[in-house]
C-alpha positions as CSV (number, residue, x, y, z in Angstrom):
1,M,217.1,22.2,219.8
2,N,218.3,19.1,217.6
3,S,217.3,16.7,220.5
4,L,213.7,17.5,220.1
5,T,213.0,15.0,217.2
6,K,213.8,12.4,219.6
7,A,210.9,10.2,221.1
8,K,211.8,10.6,224.2
9,T,210.9,14.4,223.8
10,F,207.6,14.2,222.3
11,P,206.0,14.6,225.6
12,L,207.4,18.3,225.2
13,W,205.7,18.3,221.8
14,L,202.0,17.6,223.6
15,A,202.7,19.7,226.5
16,L,203.0,22.5,224.1
17,A,199.9,21.5,222.1
18,T,197.7,20.9,224.8
19,L,198.7,24.5,226.4
20,L,198.0,26.3,223.5
21,A,194.4,24.1,223.0
22,M,193.6,24.9,226.7
23,L,194.0,28.2,225.8
24,Y,191.5,28.7,222.9
25,L,189.1,26.4,224.8
26,A,189.5,28.4,227.9
27,T,188.8,31.5,225.8
28,A,185.8,30.0,224.8
29,R,184.3,29.2,228.3
30,G,185.0,32.6,229.3
31,R,182.3,33.4,227.1
32,G,180.1,30.7,228.8
33,Y,180.4,28.2,226.0
34,I,182.2,25.2,225.3
35,G,181.6,22.6,222.1
36,F,183.0,22.8,218.5
37,P,183.1,25.5,216.2
38,L,181.9,24.4,213.0
39,D,178.3,22.5,212.7
40,D,180.0,19.8,210.8
41,A,181.8,18.6,214.0
42,W,178.6,17.4,215.3
43,I,177.6,15.2,212.1
44,H,180.8,13.4,213.1
45,Q,179.9,13.1,216.6
46,T,176.4,11.9,215.3
47,Y,177.9,9.2,213.1
48,A,180.5,8.0,215.6
49,R,177.9,7.8,218.8
50,N,176.0,5.7,216.6
51,L,178.9,3.3,215.4
52,G,180.2,3.1,219.2
53,L,177.0,2.4,220.8
54,R,174.9,0.7,218.1
55,G,177.6,-0.7,215.6
56,E,175.9,1.2,212.8
57,F,178.0,3.2,210.2
58,A,175.0,5.8,209.8
59,F,173.2,9.4,210.4
60,T,170.0,8.3,211.4
61,P,169.9,4.7,213.2
62,G,168.6,2.0,211.0
63,A,169.5,3.8,207.8
64,P,173.2,3.2,207.1
65,S,174.5,5.8,204.9
66,T,177.9,7.9,203.3
67,G,177.3,11.1,204.6
68,S,180.8,11.0,206.2
69,T,183.6,12.0,204.0
70,S,186.4,11.0,207.2
71,P,185.3,7.1,207.7
72,L,188.6,7.2,209.9
73,W,188.0,10.2,212.2
74,T,184.2,8.7,212.7
75,L,186.2,5.8,213.8
76,L,188.5,7.2,215.4
77,L,185.6,8.7,217.6
78,S,183.5,6.0,218.3
79,V,185.9,4.5,220.2
80,G,185.2,7.0,222.8
81,Y,181.6,6.9,222.9
82,F,182.3,2.9,223.2
83,L,184.5,3.4,226.2
84,H,182.2,5.7,227.5
85,I,184.5,8.6,227.6
86,P,182.6,11.9,227.6
87,Y,182.4,12.6,223.8
88,L,184.6,16.6,224.3
89,V,187.5,15.0,226.3
90,W,187.6,12.2,223.9
91,T,187.2,14.5,220.6
92,Y,189.8,17.0,221.9
93,G,192.3,14.7,223.1
94,L,192.4,13.3,219.6
95,G,192.5,16.5,217.8
96,I,195.8,18.0,220.6
97,L,196.9,14.6,220.0
98,S,197.2,14.8,216.7
99,L,198.6,18.4,216.7
100,A,201.6,17.5,219.2
101,L,202.5,14.6,216.5
102,S,202.1,17.1,213.4
103,G,205.1,19.0,214.8
104,F,206.9,16.4,215.9
105,S,206.6,14.6,212.4
106,M,207.5,18.1,210.5
107,A,210.7,18.8,212.9
108,R,211.6,15.5,211.7
109,L,211.1,15.6,207.9
110,G,213.0,19.0,208.5
111,Q,216.1,17.7,209.6
112,R,215.6,14.7,206.8
113,L,215.6,17.2,204.0
114,F,218.0,19.9,205.7
115,P,220.7,17.9,207.7
116,D,223.0,20.8,207.0
117,K,220.8,23.2,209.3
118,L,219.3,20.7,212.0
119,W,218.1,23.3,214.0
120,L,215.4,24.4,211.0
121,G,213.7,21.4,211.4
122,P,212.4,22.0,215.2
123,I,211.8,25.5,214.5
124,I,209.6,24.4,211.1
125,G,208.0,22.0,214.0
126,L,207.4,24.8,216.5
127,T,206.2,26.8,214.3
128,L,203.3,24.5,213.0
129,V,202.3,23.6,216.3
130,M,201.7,27.2,217.2
131,E,200.1,28.3,214.0
132,W,196.7,30.0,214.4
133,H,194.7,28.2,212.2
134,L,196.0,24.4,213.3
135,I,195.5,25.4,217.0
136,W,191.9,25.9,215.6
137,A,191.5,22.5,213.8
138,S,192.7,21.1,216.5
139,V,190.0,21.5,219.0
140,S,187.2,22.1,216.0
141,G,186.0,18.2,216.5
142,M,186.8,17.7,212.5
143,E,189.3,15.6,211.1
144,T,191.2,18.5,209.4
145,I,194.4,18.3,212.0
146,L,194.7,14.4,211.7
147,F,194.8,15.2,207.7
148,V,197.8,17.4,208.6
149,W,199.5,14.5,210.7
150,L,199.2,11.6,208.4
151,S,200.5,13.9,205.4
152,I,203.3,14.9,207.3
153,L,204.0,11.6,208.2
154,L,203.7,10.2,204.9
155,L,206.5,12.3,203.5
156,E,208.5,12.0,206.2
157,R,208.2,8.1,206.3
158,H,209.0,8.6,202.1
159,A,212.6,10.5,202.6
160,A,213.3,8.1,205.5
161,F,212.6,4.8,203.0
162,S,213.8,6.9,199.5
163,L,217.4,5.3,200.1
164,Q,216.4,1.8,201.0
165,P,219.8,-0.6,200.4
166,S,217.9,-3.7,199.7
167,A,215.3,-4.5,197.3
168,F,212.9,-6.2,200.2
169,S,212.9,-3.6,202.6
170,G,212.3,-1.7,199.6
171,Q,208.9,-3.5,198.7
172,L,208.0,-3.5,202.1
173,S,208.7,0.2,202.8
174,A,206.1,1.0,199.5
175,F,203.7,-1.3,201.1
176,N,203.9,0.6,204.6
177,L,203.5,3.7,202.6
178,G,200.5,2.8,200.7
179,F,199.2,1.9,204.0
180,I,199.6,5.4,205.6
181,G,198.5,6.8,202.2
182,G,194.8,4.8,202.5
183,L,194.6,6.1,206.0
184,L,195.1,9.4,204.9
185,T,192.6,9.2,202.0
186,L,190.1,7.4,204.5
187,V,190.3,10.8,206.6
188,R,190.2,13.2,203.6
189,P,189.7,11.4,200.0
190,E,192.1,14.2,198.8
191,G,194.8,12.1,200.0
192,V,195.3,9.8,197.2
193,G,196.7,12.9,195.1
194,L,199.5,12.5,197.7
195,V,200.0,8.8,196.9
196,G,199.5,9.6,193.5
197,L,202.5,12.0,193.5
198,I,204.9,9.7,195.5
199,G,204.0,6.9,193.5
200,L,204.7,9.4,190.8
201,H,208.0,10.5,192.1
202,I,209.2,6.5,192.8
203,I,208.7,6.2,189.3
204,L,210.4,9.3,187.8
205,T,213.7,9.0,190.4
206,S,213.9,5.3,189.7
207,L,214.0,6.1,185.8
208,L,216.0,9.1,186.3
209,R,219.2,7.4,188.2
210,P,222.1,6.7,185.7
211,P,223.1,3.2,185.5
212,A,226.4,4.1,188.2
213,H,223.8,5.0,191.2
214,P,224.7,2.8,194.1
215,L,220.3,2.9,194.3
216,T,219.7,1.9,190.6
217,R,217.0,-0.8,190.9
218,S,215.7,-3.3,187.8
219,P,212.5,-2.5,186.2
220,A,210.9,-5.8,187.9
221,H,212.1,-4.2,191.0
222,L,210.4,-0.6,190.5
223,L,207.2,-2.6,189.1
224,T,206.8,-4.7,192.6
225,R,207.5,-1.3,194.4
226,L,204.7,0.1,192.7
227,I,202.4,-3.0,193.3
228,A,203.5,-3.1,196.9
229,L,202.3,0.6,197.4
230,G,199.0,0.0,195.7
231,T,198.5,-2.9,198.0
232,G,199.1,-1.3,201.0
233,F,197.1,1.6,199.6
234,L,193.8,-0.4,199.0
235,L,193.9,-2.8,201.5
236,P,192.7,0.3,204.6
237,I,190.4,1.8,201.9
238,L,188.6,-1.1,199.8
239,P,186.2,-1.9,202.4
240,Y,184.9,1.7,202.7
241,L,184.6,2.1,198.7
242,V,182.6,-1.5,199.0
243,F,180.4,0.5,201.6
244,N,179.7,3.3,199.0
245,Y,179.0,2.0,196.2
246,T,176.3,-1.0,198.0
247,I,174.4,2.1,199.3
248,T,174.4,4.9,196.9
249,G,176.4,3.0,193.4
250,L,178.7,5.6,193.9
251,P,182.6,5.1,195.2
252,L,182.9,8.5,197.4
253,P,180.8,9.8,200.2
254,N,177.6,11.9,199.3
255,T,179.5,15.2,200.9
256,F,181.8,15.0,198.0
257,Y,179.2,15.8,195.5
258,A,176.8,17.9,197.8
259,K,179.2,20.5,198.5
260,Q,180.2,20.9,194.7
261,Q,177.2,21.1,193.7
262,E,176.3,23.7,196.3
263,Y,178.9,26.3,195.5
264,A,179.0,25.5,191.5
265,T,178.1,29.0,190.9
266,L,181.8,30.0,192.4
267,L,183.1,28.5,189.3
268,V,181.0,30.4,186.9
269,E,181.7,33.9,188.7
270,L,185.2,33.8,189.2
271,N,188.4,33.0,186.8
272,F,190.4,30.0,187.4
273,F,193.2,32.7,188.2
274,Q,190.8,34.8,191.5
275,R,189.3,31.0,192.2
276,W,192.9,30.4,193.0
277,F,194.1,33.3,195.1
278,R,190.8,32.8,196.7
279,V,192.3,29.6,198.5
280,F,195.8,30.4,198.8
281,G,195.0,33.6,200.2
282,V,193.4,32.8,203.0
283,T,195.9,30.6,204.2
284,L,198.2,33.6,204.4
285,V,196.4,34.8,207.4
286,G,198.7,34.9,209.9
287,A,202.3,35.5,210.7
288,Q,203.0,33.5,207.2
289,A,202.1,36.3,205.5
290,L,205.7,37.4,206.7
291,L,207.1,34.3,204.8
292,L,205.4,34.9,201.6
293,P,209.0,36.3,200.4
294,G,210.5,33.5,201.7
295,L,207.9,31.1,199.9
296,L,208.6,32.6,196.6
297,K,212.6,31.9,197.0
298,A,212.1,28.2,197.7
299,L,209.6,28.0,195.0
300,W,212.0,29.6,192.6
301,T,215.3,27.7,194.2
302,A,212.9,24.1,193.8
303,V,212.2,24.7,190.3
304,S,215.2,26.1,188.9
305,G,217.3,22.9,190.2
306,Q,219.5,25.3,192.7
307,P,220.9,23.9,195.9
308,F,217.9,24.0,198.5
309,G,218.8,21.1,200.5
310,R,219.8,17.3,201.3
311,L,217.9,14.3,201.7
312,R,218.8,12.6,205.0
313,T,217.8,9.4,205.9
314,G,219.5,6.5,208.2
315,G,222.0,8.5,209.7
316,S,223.8,10.0,206.0
317,A,222.8,12.6,203.7
318,V,222.7,12.4,200.0
319,S,222.6,15.6,198.1
320,H,220.0,16.9,196.0
321,H,222.4,18.3,193.4
322,S,225.1,15.8,193.5
323,Q,227.0,14.6,189.9
324,F,223.5,13.2,189.5
325,T,222.2,16.6,189.2
326,I,220.8,15.8,186.0
327,H,219.0,12.3,186.7
328,H,217.8,12.9,190.4
329,L,214.7,14.5,191.1
330,P,214.6,16.4,194.2
331,F,212.1,15.3,197.0
332,T,211.5,19.0,197.5
333,I,209.5,19.1,194.2
334,L,207.5,16.8,195.3
335,I,206.4,18.7,198.4
336,V,206.2,21.8,196.1
337,F,203.9,19.7,193.4
338,W,201.7,18.8,196.7
339,W,201.5,22.2,198.1
340,A,200.4,23.6,194.9
341,S,198.1,20.7,193.7
342,Y,196.1,20.8,196.6
343,L,195.1,24.4,196.1
344,T,194.6,23.8,192.6
345,L,192.2,20.9,193.3
346,Y,190.1,23.1,195.4
347,A,190.2,26.4,192.9
348,I,189.2,23.9,190.2
349,R,186.2,22.0,192.0
350,L,185.6,24.0,195.9
351,P,186.8,27.4,196.0
352,V,185.6,28.1,199.2
353,S,187.5,30.3,201.9
354,Y,184.8,30.2,204.4
355,Q,185.4,29.0,208.7
356,H,189.0,30.4,208.3
357,G,190.0,28.5,205.1
358,R,189.4,24.9,207.1
359,Y,189.5,22.8,203.5
360,E,192.8,24.7,202.7
361,M,194.2,24.1,206.7
362,P,195.9,21.1,205.4
363,T,198.3,23.0,203.3
364,I,199.5,25.5,205.8
365,P,202.5,23.2,207.1
366,W,203.8,23.3,203.9
367,L,204.0,26.8,203.2
368,L,205.6,26.7,206.5
369,L,208.2,24.4,205.8
370,L,208.9,26.0,202.2
371,G,208.4,29.8,203.6
372,I,210.8,28.8,206.2
373,R,213.4,27.0,204.1
374,G,213.2,30.2,201.7
375,V,213.8,33.0,204.6
376,T,217.2,31.5,205.4
377,F,218.3,32.2,201.9
378,L,217.1,36.4,202.8
379,L,217.9,36.8,206.0
380,R,221.5,37.4,206.9
381,P,221.4,38.9,210.6
382,N,225.7,38.8,211.1
383,H,225.8,39.9,207.3
384,Q,228.6,42.7,207.5
385,R,226.4,45.7,206.2
386,L,224.3,47.4,209.0
387,W,220.7,47.6,206.6
388,V,221.4,44.0,205.8
389,R,222.0,43.2,209.6
390,V,218.8,45.8,211.0
391,I,216.5,44.5,208.2
392,S,217.2,41.1,208.9
393,K,216.1,41.0,212.9
394,V,213.3,43.4,212.7
395,W,212.1,40.9,209.9
396,L,212.7,37.9,212.6
397,V,211.6,39.9,215.6
398,S,208.4,40.6,213.5
399,L,207.7,37.2,212.5
400,T,208.1,36.0,216.3
401,A,205.4,38.6,217.7
402,S,203.3,37.8,214.6
403,L,202.9,34.3,215.6
404,F,202.0,35.4,219.3
405,I,199.7,38.1,218.3
406,F,197.4,35.8,216.1
407,I,197.6,33.0,218.5
408,A,195.5,35.6,220.8
409,L,193.4,36.7,217.6
410,G,193.1,33.2,216.6
411,A,191.4,32.1,220.2
412,Q,188.9,35.3,219.9
413,S,188.3,33.8,216.7
414,Y,187.7,30.2,218.1
415,A,185.2,31.8,220.6
416,N,183.3,33.4,218.3
417,D,182.5,30.4,216.4
418,I,182.0,28.8,219.3
419,E,179.2,31.3,220.1
420,F,177.8,31.0,217.0
421,I,176.9,27.4,216.6
422,E,175.8,27.5,220.2
423,T,173.5,30.0,220.4
424,E,172.3,29.5,216.6
425,M,172.5,25.5,215.8
426,V,172.7,24.3,219.3
427,K,169.9,26.4,220.6
428,T,167.9,25.4,217.9
429,A,168.6,21.6,218.2
430,H,167.2,21.9,222.1
431,W,164.1,23.8,221.0
432,L,162.5,21.1,218.4
433,R,163.8,18.3,220.8
434,Q,161.5,19.8,223.7
435,N,158.8,21.0,221.5
436,T,158.5,18.0,218.7
437,D,157.6,14.4,219.0
438,A,160.4,11.4,218.7
439,D,159.0,10.7,215.1
440,T,158.5,14.1,214.1
441,I,160.4,14.5,210.4
442,I,162.5,17.7,210.3
443,A,164.0,19.4,207.1
444,A,167.5,21.2,207.4
445,H,170.2,22.5,206.0
446,D,172.8,22.2,208.8
447,I,171.9,18.9,210.5
448,G,174.8,18.5,212.4
449,A,173.6,19.6,216.0
450,I,170.2,19.3,215.1
451,G,170.8,15.1,214.6
452,Y,172.8,15.2,217.3
453,F,170.6,16.5,219.9
454,T,167.2,15.8,218.8
455,E,167.6,12.3,217.1
456,R,164.6,12.8,215.0
457,P,164.5,11.9,211.7
458,L,165.6,14.5,208.9
459,V,165.9,16.0,205.6
460,D,168.7,17.2,204.8
461,L,168.6,19.9,202.3
462,A,172.4,20.2,201.6
463,G,172.2,16.5,200.3
464,L,174.8,15.1,203.2
465,I,172.1,12.2,204.3
466,T,169.6,12.7,201.5
467,P,171.3,12.4,198.1
468,Q,168.2,12.8,196.3
469,V,168.0,16.8,196.6
470,I,171.4,17.4,194.9
471,P,170.3,17.7,191.5
472,F,168.1,20.5,192.4
473,M,169.3,22.0,195.9
474,R,169.6,25.6,194.9
475,D,166.1,25.7,193.7
476,E,164.0,26.5,196.4
477,V,160.6,25.3,195.2
478,A,162.1,21.9,194.0
479,L,163.3,21.6,197.9
480,L,160.1,22.5,199.3
481,T,158.3,20.3,197.5
482,F,160.2,17.8,198.0
483,A,160.7,18.1,201.9
484,K,157.0,18.2,201.7
485,Q,156.9,14.7,199.9
486,Q,158.9,13.3,202.6
487,Q,156.4,14.3,205.2
488,A,158.8,16.8,207.2
489,S,156.8,18.5,209.2
490,Y,159.3,21.7,210.5
491,L,161.8,23.2,208.4
492,A,165.0,24.6,210.6
493,T,167.0,27.0,208.4
494,F,168.7,30.7,208.1
495,P,166.1,32.6,206.6
496,S,168.8,34.2,204.5
497,W,169.8,30.9,202.7
498,Y,166.4,30.0,201.5
499,P,164.4,33.0,201.7
500,E,161.5,32.4,198.9
501,I,160.9,29.2,201.7
502,S,160.6,31.3,204.8
503,A,159.0,33.9,203.6
504,S,156.3,31.6,202.4
505,L,155.9,29.8,206.0
506,F,154.8,30.1,209.6
507,Q,157.8,30.9,211.8
508,V,157.4,28.9,215.1
509,Y,160.8,29.5,216.4
510,S,164.0,32.0,216.2
511,T,166.7,32.0,218.3
512,N,166.9,35.5,218.7
513,S,170.6,35.4,219.8
514,S,172.2,38.6,219.9
515,W,175.7,37.7,218.5
516,A,174.4,36.8,215.3
517,I,172.7,39.8,214.6
518,E,175.6,41.9,215.8
519,A,178.2,40.3,213.4
520,G,175.6,41.1,210.3
521,Y,173.8,37.4,210.5
522,D,170.8,36.3,210.8
523,N,169.1,34.1,213.6
524,M,168.4,30.2,212.8
525,S,164.4,29.6,212.8
526,V,162.0,26.9,212.4
527,Y,159.1,27.3,210.6
528,R,156.1,24.8,210.0
529,L,155.5,23.5,206.4
530,E,152.5,24.7,206.1
531,E,152.2,27.8,203.7
532,R,150.9,31.0,204.9
533,E,148.0,31.3,202.5
534,T,146.4,28.0,203.1
535,R,146.5,28.4,206.6
């Protein structure tokens, strides 16, 4: 088990990730569909195609825009178009590779944190690869699983660099950390939070060390490390910040502002604690629900200063609770703060849990790490008392069985999601391509598949590529007026999303797909932007 963290064993991680991903793809294909489970994945594909084939960072050719929250993911996808590799093969491959790297890196991090239990790291890594949300994410066409891997890599490297013996290597490692953090932020803007926490951890750890500590450095050394961290961070992200500011006058992409405006009503309808438990609860859907007692134990252990683990770097292990206990900030506290602050950020700004909690999925690896470590404190399969042994073994069997059960359930959910997107968004896109002229302007809320397959100019009612609508995106009358001012000829949407607009317009197409109706949804429809009473 310990050898699974050696580089030569990575093909085994890749084989496992591939096997699980292929199960999900085969389940969807068995329904007769293949594609992506989210319309947003087609947004990435559209940007990537234009970048790879035309050299433009644009959704609509000739009109640069900042509608991609994940420019690094877009860049990686564009390589496939540039090399003329089938986009599904390339996209799935990137996701599967990221899943395997996530498990491998988590195994290494676990061994650094818990060198007294070297088997624990690989167990956590394997559980990560087999967690159904993350398998789903690996074949979703989205950046989520890449963000998961880079966040794990960043913390694993920080753990490795935390006990650098020389001043120069400390500065170089800080630069490397900053650079990885910059890449992480180019995948999702939330990555800047982890970089900030690492910087704070470096500061506090340095300040709290006593003069006698062998790793104590001068204030000047601390300052140079922080400068190196910041320089490494800015190097990859500065060009994109400048690009955003040049296009929109804002540093972040349109999606950052549009999504918050779209779901702003949730901030009023639910109090903070309701929102927090909403975003946290969706991450418990799976075998990890049985890790909740372990998570609580791990959180209590970490914040109360009890022994939790030792930090291993370079073949040595340094106790978090050695003679410098009062002066040393445990590394695990950093993980706890990252996990909690990520959920808190979404509870404050975007408290949504739809699509299996895709925004919250990056916290699941940390739930697994903390939960599995906490469970090792609680389970006693070899205890002298029979009832303790029975409960411990039943718990372990239940955890293992639940992991496999949810892999199967997740495959069915993935197939459902694929069928929904293919029979609604993609089907509508093909109809529009066949029944409209190339210069026809189309207004739509979900622009991914429509933009990719029609290649028509769009008015985005969700504000991702049309930021002008963000201030009034909840006002149907204003949206309809704006769409007409932009000379849109058609509106493509679900009737329930814009009931006032759809009731006033002529419907010219409906998918009439049975799956959505049976699932309790309505069918995507196309309307001519001409009010009923004027015809």
